[in-house]
C-alpha positions, 0 to 999 in steps of 0.5 A, spaced: 549 625 476 554 623 471 561 626 472 564 623 467 559 627 462 559 633 466 567 633 466 567 632 459 562 637 457 566 642 461 573 641 458 571 640 452 567 647 452 572 651 457 578 651 452 574 654 447 570 659 452 577 661 455 579 663 448 574 666 446 573 670 453 581 672 453 580 675 446 574 679 447 577 681 454 584 682 452 584 685 444 581 691 446 583 698 445 590 700 445 592 692 444 587 691 437 594 691 433 596 685 437 593 678 438 592 672 444 598 669 442 602 675 441 600 676 449 602 670 451 609 671 448 609 677 452 607 673 458 613 668 457 618 674 456 615 677 462 617 684 465 623 687 468 628 681 465 632 680 458 631 673 455 635 669 449 629 666 443 631 659 445 628 659 452 622 663 450 621 659 445 622 652 449 617 656 454 612 657 448 613 649 445 615 653 438 621 653 434 626 659 434 623 661 427 616 661 429 618 665 435 623 670 430 617 672 426 612 674 432 618 678 435 619 681 429 612 683 428 612 685 436 618 689 435 615 693 430 609 695 433 613 697 439 612 692 444 619 688 444 626 690 443 632 686 441 639 687 444 645 683 443 648 680 450 654 684 452 657 677 455 656 674 448 654 678 442 652 672 438 646 671 443 640 676 442 636 678 448 628 680 447 625 684 453 618 688 453 618 695 452 614 700 457 608 698 452 610 691 452 610 691 460 603 695 460 600 689 455 603 683 460 599 686 466 593 688 462 594 680 460 597 678 467 590 682 470 585 678 466 589 671 468 588 674 476 581 675 475 580 668 473 583 665 478 579 669 483 573 667 481 574 660 480 577 659 488 572 664 491 567 660 494 572 654 495 575 651 502 582 649 503 580 642 502 577 643 495 582 648 492 587 643 494 583 637 490 582 642 484 589 644 484 591 636 484 586 635 479 588 641 474 595 638 475 594 631 473 590 634 467 596 638 466 601 631 466 596 628 461 597 634 456 604 633 457 604 626 454 602 629 447 608 634 447 
């Protein structure tokens, strides 16, 4: 078996398949008004917390301006709320509304199912090898940031 070719094929196809399947699984019913990118913004904000725009934009590797545009839409649709920091009124904090938290958990459930499917029949050693390999792949991607 040509492992190089097999890994290349899996990686190239996997990215596109994950994006397509994630969109089909997530952007349904009550979430038809947002995109997968919006779901990832909700994930970066996280439930039960308030975060400043700079921290969220850094986590997502986007500019604050780009994030502001997306947040404006998410606020209009009722997924996110903005409040001024009580400590520093210049700082705007964003957090999920109840609707946003529901979407967050919908997204999280998809990811949980995906990870469980990958790990399903792996033993501890195989899980460790896969984890190391994926961490190396992530390190490789970070060299392109």
